[in-house]
N, C-alpha and C positions, 0 to 999 in steps of 0.2 A: 116447372122444370123445362128447360129448352136444351136440346142437344144439337151441337153444331159439328159438322165434318168440315175439314179444310179451315179449321179455326186459327191457324197460325199466321195467316196473312190475308191481305186483300179484303174482299167483301165479307168473308167469314169472320175475320177478326173485328171488322167494323160492326157487323151484326151482333157479335158477342157483347161489345161495349154498349151498344144500344139497349139490349135486353138487361145488362147489368144496371143501367140507369133506372130501369123499370122495376128492379128488385127481384128479378127471376133467379132461381137456382140454375146453374149452368153446368153442362157437361161438354167439355171441349175436346175434340178429337182431331189429331193431325199426326203426320209422320215426324215432325221435327220438335224435339223437346224444347230447344231454345225459343222457337217461335211460340210454342204453347205458354212457356213461362212469361214471355213478353206480353202476350194477350191477357194472361191472368192478371199481371200487374196493372195493365191498362183497365181491366174490368174493376179491379179494386179501387183504382183512382176514380172510376166512373160511379162508384158507390156500392159495389158488391162487397160482401164480407168474404174473407179468405176461405172460410169453411163452406161457402155456397158455390165455389168455383172448382169443379173437379176436372182433372186433366187425364186424358188417355192418349199417350204417345203410341200410336198404332197405325198400321196400314190395313184399311178395310178391304183390300183385295184378298186378304187371307181370312179364312173362316174364324180363326181364333180372335181376330180383331173384332168381329161382330159379337162373339160370345162375351168378350170383356166389356164391350160397350153396353150391351143389354144388362149385364150384371151390375155395372156402375149405375145405370139408369134406375134399375129396380132398388138398389141400395139408397139412391138419392131421394127417390120419391116413393114412399111406402103406400101411396094411394093407388099406384098402378096395379091393376088386377092381373 
């Protein structure tokens, strides 16, 4: 599992697509839902299955954003201790 912040555009989105090609489970975090949806579709085109790309539309300057991100990561990868 790979978690990306700033996943809706630029280097973050490009990195997501790269890891999708490698078969990684992805957790994508960004403030813009539309950008996350676009990145998810590009990851699917790159070879990821829809159920391995998790979206978190959130702002990590707020504590709740971190809590949600950690929760999704733990749900996504059950090998995390």
